[in-house]
N, C-alpha and C positions, 0 to 999 in steps of 0.2 A: 504494500500499500504506499503510494508516494505521499510526501508531505503536501498539505493543503496550501493553496495560494502561491505555489512556487512559480516564478516567471518563466515563460517559455525559453528554450535554448535555440540560438541561431545556428550554432555549430558544436559538434562533438567530434574531436579528432583522437585517433589512437596511433601512437608512433614515437619518434624520437624528437625531443625538444632541446635545443642548444641555446643557452643564455648565460648572462653574467649576474653575479650578486656582488655586493661590496666585499664579501669575504672570499669569493671564488671567482677569478677572472673568466673562466669558461666552465660551465657545468653542463654535462651531457646527461639528459634524463631519458633513458631508454625504456621503451614500452610503457609509456604513461598515457593517461587520459586527460585531455584538456577540454573544458566546456566554456562556451562563450554565450552570454546572454543576448537577448534581443537588443539591448542597449549598447552592445559592443564590449562589455567588460568580461574579464576572465573570472569565472565563478568557481572553478575547481581545477587543480592540476595534481593528480595523484597517480600512483602506480596502477597499472591496469588490473592488478589483482583485486582492486577495490571497486571494480565495475558493478557488481551486484548492489553493494551499498550505495554507490552514487546513483544508480538507476532508480532505486527506491526513493532517494532523497530528491532527485531532479525529474523524475517521471519521464525517462526516456527508455526506448527499446533498443535492443542490440542492432536492429536494422538501421537505426538512425546514426550509428557511429561510422564515420569515415576513417577507414584504415590506410595509413601511408604504406607505400612499398618499403621493403627493408632498407633501400638505399636513399630514401628521401628523409628530409628533416625539416622542422621549422626552426627559424631563428627570428630574433626581434628585428623589426624594421630599422633601417640605417638612418642615423640623424646627421644631416649636413648643417653644421652650425655656421657656415659662412659661404654663400654663393651669390654672384652677381648675375641675376637672370638676364639682364640686358646684354651682358658680354658673351652670352652663348652664341650670338650672331657671328663672332669671330674666334670662337674657341677652337683649339687645335691649330692655331696659327699665331704669328706675331709675338713670339716669346724671345726675341733677339736683343731686347734692350733691358737696361736696368729700370727699376720701378718708376722713378719720376719722368724719365724720358718716355717710357712706355705709356704712361698715362696721357702725356701730351700728344704723342704721335698717333696712338691707336684708340685708346679707351675714350677719351673725351669726345673726339669726332664720332665714334660709334654710338655712344650714349646720346649725343645731340640729335640723332636721327629719330629718337623715340618720341619726338613731338608729333610724328606721324603715327596716328593711332592704329592704322591698318598694318604698318610695319611692326608696331609693337605687338599686335594681336598675333601675327604669324610667329614671331620669335618667342613670345611668352608661351604660346600653345605648344610649340615644339620642346622648349626646355622643361616644362612641367611633365609633359608626356615622356620625354627621354629619362628624366631622373626618376620618375615613378617606375618605369620599366627596369631600371637598374637598381631598384630596391630602396630608394630614398623615400621613406614614408613621412619624414619630417624635414622641412627645409627652412632655413632663415635667409630670406631673400633681400638683396638690395635691388631696388628698382632704378629709376633715374630721377632727375629733378622734376620731371613732368607728372603732375598730380593725376591727371586723367589716365595716362598710361599705367601708372602705378596701381591705381584703383582697378584697372582692367586685369593686371596681374593677379590681384587678390581674387577677382571674380573667376578667372580661369582656374586658379589653383583650387578654389572651392568646388568648381564644377567637376574637376577631375577627382576630387576626394582626397587630395593630399593635405596633410597637416602642415601649417606654415605660419611663419611670421613674415610680413611684408612691409618693407620700408620705402617711403619716398625719400630719395636722397636730398640732403640739404647742403648747399655750398654757396657762399657769397663772396669767396675769394678765388680767383683763377686767372691770374695774369698770363699763364702759358697758353690758355685757350679761352679768351674772354667771351666768346659766343656762348659758352656753356657754363653759365652761373646765374644766380638770382641776385636781387637786392636783398638786403637783410630783412626788410619789411615783407617782401614777397615770400621768402623762405619760411618765415614764421607763420604768416597768414595761410600759405598753402599747406603747411604741415598740419595746422589746426583744421583746415578743410578736410584734408586726407584722413586724419584720425576720426573726425566727426562722421564722415560718410561711411568709413569702414565700420565703425561701431554701430551705425544705424542699420547696416546690412545684417548684423547679428549672425555672422557666420559661425557655425559651431566649432570649427577647428582652424580657422584662419584669423590671425590677430594682427593689428598694426604694431609697428615697432619704430621708435624714434631713431632717425638715422643721420647724424652728422657724418659727412664722408670721412674726414680726418681733420686734425687740428690745422694742417696747412691750407685747407680750403674753407675754414670757418672762422669768422671773427669771434672775439670774446663775447660780444653782444649776442650773437646768434647762438653760441654754445650755451650761454647762460639762460636764454629764453627756451631753448630746447630742453635743458635740464628742468626748467620749471613746468613745461608742458608734461614731461614724463612723470614728474612727481605728482602734479594735479590729477592726471588721469590714471596714475598707477600703471604706467606702460613700461615695456621692455625697451632697451636701448642697445644699438649696435654701432660699432665704428671700427677703426683700425688703429694700431699702436705699435711703434718700434719695429717696423717691418724691415727697414734697411738702416745702415749707418748714416747715409746721406739724409734720409728723412729725419732721423733723430737730431742730427746737427741743425737742420733747417728749422725744426720746431724750437730748438734752443735759441736760435737767432731771432725768430719771429716773436717769441714769447719769453724774453730774458728775465722777467720778474717771477717766473715759476721755477721750482726746484728741479723739475724734470718733466718728461712727457706725461707720465701718469698724473702728476700734479695739475697739469692744465685741465684734464678731464675732471679730476677730483674736486678742484675748486669751483668748477662750473656745474656741479651736481650731476655729472654724467657717469659717475662710477658708483653703482648701486648693486644690490643683490640681484637686479634684473638686467645687468649689463653684460654683454658678451663682446669682447674685443679681439679682432683677428690678429694673428701673428705673434707679437711679443717676443721676437727673437733677441732683442737686446735690452730687455727689462733687467734692472738691477735687483739684488736681493732686497733692498729697501722698497723698490716699487712692488715687488711680489708680496711683500708684507702688507702694503696698502691694499693690494687686490684681495688678500685674505681677510683683512679687517673689514673691507666694504662688502665682501661676499661676491665680488665680480668674477667673471669667467673669461677664459681664453679659448679661442678657436684656433687649433693647430692646423695649418694649411701647408703640409710638406711639399706637395707637388709645385705649388706656386713659389714657395721659398727656394726650391731648387731650380725651377725653370727660369726665373728672373734673377737668379744668383743673389738672393736677398740675404740668406743666412740660415742658421740652424737653431730651431727652438729646442732647448734642453727640457724635454718633458719631465724627466726625472727630477730636475730642479724645481719645476713648477709643482709637481706632486709633493715634493719635500716641504714646500711652503704651504701645502694644503689649499691650493688654489684649484677651483673647479675647471675642468678642461675637457673639450670634445674635439672632434676632427671636422675639417671643412675642405671642400674642393677648391674653393676660391676660383671658380671659373670667372674670367678666362686667363688670369695670371697662372692659374693651374690649368693645364690643357685638357685634363679629363673631368668629365661630369660624374664619374663613378666613385662612389664612396669606397668600393673595393680597392681602387687605385689608391685612395687616401690611406687606407690600412697598410698597404704594401710600402708606400713611400715613408710612412711613419716609422715602420720597422727599419727601413734603410737609413733614415736619418739618425736614428738611435744607434745603429751599428756604426755609422761614421763617427759619432761622438765617442764611441768606445774605442774604435781604431786609433783615433787621435788622442786617446787617454784623457779625454775630458771627463768621462764617467768610468767607473770600475765595472759597470755591467750595462747591458742593453735591455730595452723593453722586449718582452716576449710577444709572439703573435697573439697569445690569449689575452694579454694585457691591452694590446691595441684594439682587439675585438671589443673589449669592454669600453674603451674610449669611444668607439664608433656607434655604440648603442646606449648603454646605461650612462656612460660618461657624457655623451652628447645631450641626452635628456636632462641630466643634472645641470649642465651648462646653460641650458635654456629654461630652467626652472620647471621642467615638466617630469622630473623623476618620480613624482607622486602619481602620475597618470600613465606614463609609458616607460620603455627602456628595457624591460624584461618581462617574464611571464608570471610575475607575482599575482596572486589572487587579489582582485579589486582594481587592477589596472586595465586600461583598454587594450584590446588585442590588435596591436600594430605588428604585423608578422610577414615574413617571406617564407614561401614554400620552395625549398631548394631540392632540385633533382640533378645530381651529378651525372646521371646517365641520360639526360635529355637529348632529344634529336640534335645532331650536329654539335654536340657538347665539346668544348675545348679541353675537357678533362678525360684522360684515359684511366680506367680503373682495372686493377688486376686482382687475381685470386687473393693475394695477401692482404688486400684492403678490407676483406670481409671475413669475419668469423662470427657468423650468425647475425648479430646486430651491427649497426653502422659503427665504424671505427673512427677514432679522432683523426687518423690519417686522411680519411675522406673529407672530413670538415676542413682540414688544413689545405687540402688540394683545392677545395672550392674557394677558400679565402685567397689563395695565391694564384690560382689559374682560372677561376670561374668568371662568368660574366652574365649578361641578361639572359642568355640562352638557358642558363641553369635556374633562373628565377621564374618558376612556372606561374605562381600566383602571388599577388601582393594584397594584404589586408591593412586597412586603416580604420580603427574604431570598430573592428569586427566586420566591416563591410569589404567585400572583395572589390578592389579597384583595378586590378590587372588580372586577367585580360580585361580590356576596357569594355564598358557597356555600349550598347547601340547608340544611346544618346551622346555619350562622349565621343564615339567614332565620328558622329556628325561634326562635332567641334574640331576633331583632328583634321578632317577633310576641308575645314574652313568653309563649309557651305554657308551662304549668307541668307538670312531671313528677310533682308531688306529688298524691296522691289526696285531699288535704284542701283545702277552700276557702281562698282567700287571706284574710288577716286583714281583718276588718271595720273600717272607720274608727272612730276614738274618737268619743265623744259631742261632745267639744269641736270636733273636725274637722267633724262634720255641722252643728252649730249655730253654728260660728265664735265660740264664747264658752264660758265656764265654765258647765257645765250645772246648771240648777235641778232640783228633784225631778220636776216635770212633764215637763221636757225629757228627763230621764233615762229616765222611763217610755216616752216616745215612741221614744227611741233603742233601747231594749230590744226593743220591738215590731218596729222596723225590722230589727234584727239577727236576730231570730227568723225573719222573712220571708226574709231573705238566706240563711240557713242552709237553710231549707226549699227555696228556689229552687235552691241549689247541689246538692242531693241528686239532682235530676232534670234537671239542665242542665249542659252543658259550657261554657256561655257565660262562667261565672265564672273559667274557666281561660285565657281569651284576652286579647288586647290590649285588648278592650272593657272590662276591669276599670276602667280610669281613667274611662271614660265613665259607668259604673255609679256610681262614686263621686260624680260630678257630679250624676247623677240623684238619688242618695240625699240629697245636700245640698239639692237643690230640694224633694224630698219632705218633708225635715225642716222647711223653712220653710212649706210648705203645711200641715203638721200644726200648726205654731205658730198659723197664721192661724185654723184650724178650732177649736182647743182654747182659744185665749185671746181 
């Protein structure tokens, strides 16, 4: 007889569950039963031998249990504590400069394009889709200075079912690329609008986060006001700190009245229990003590630190000071959007510090696995809700199949002795990719494979009866337009509108391909006319 008034279960799984606790960096629970309620929370995780007792308590039948194959396992969803969604448009390229030059030459011009809402929609749709497929169930996103585009990022993230913090970037200083900045008043006003509109949406798992880019792009007035907004609204805060030596020196010169980089944020109320700062490669022991006292967190971004030759974060030193820390991809300074890559790079950086005798030991793969899951959830203040499979937490999880079709992992007889071995788990962490991530769950809801409604979003099908905006003349000709080029552009635009009247092609994902065709046509017209 089952207990009365028990809530219905959405899922009951039997198999292997791999997660971390604060006392064990990697715990492998073989032949266990895990139950998920309709509200998406884990209600039990016990040995399968307790099935009869659990069935009586939770009113389920054996046929309702989904049994995993002996080579499959569940692990917690990956938590990306630092990613620039807008920079996904050039990820995998342009990592040939140091940070400050890289920002000026590549990043600011790329982010400036997000004033175009259609361009923003395509990039943001793709990055949310891609990160979810690669197991990122929680992401801490930087948008751009553009409020409407950043609000769109939040909407897309919610539509896909990803858990996220989304920030509208704030910057009122930018002499290196002056087209891409706000006035102090605009930045404050637009941040307040961004926060208000996001909170009005009442997304269940997508929250606003106050986002000063970094001290070099924010005045003291702006930082102080952003600190006040975060305090008044009880919001999270994200930014960058001590990524490169040149950056640290520049901050010292810009703000000579502060003790150090950390002090700039601290004195402007931007270092709180809800703050996550990316990088921190050159933080002193004194600064780490302040991080600990304030309860602030660090996002370790090893791929970016290596790719831009920024430095090495000594994670063991951070942990020694009891500072909360998670991992981040830092797209596009980090060329990979995969948190599995972040895990691998974090191990490598730790090994480099061991080789150079900075540390007497290195981080283990198991310890870094914890950073990518439970550590990341703690860094974002979500460890009471997600991060592992403790009863009462939401079921954010990845179903891993090392033997998936076209898997990059080869398994051998020695990898299996009845139940799944730790060697198989390690092979996934070192060799696996999205092909091995068969299902993704956020808050108990399966979000990968994508639902039909989300697939429509992926295809960029438009609900509007109007044709999408035609690219500007300068976009077609890649230059400021002369009068003759302007005439050609007008003719192309007229043809575009005429085509859209009689065709649905312009409402589909082919739009971006058409833009490329128009650019080619533009160059052909130039050849013919000049």
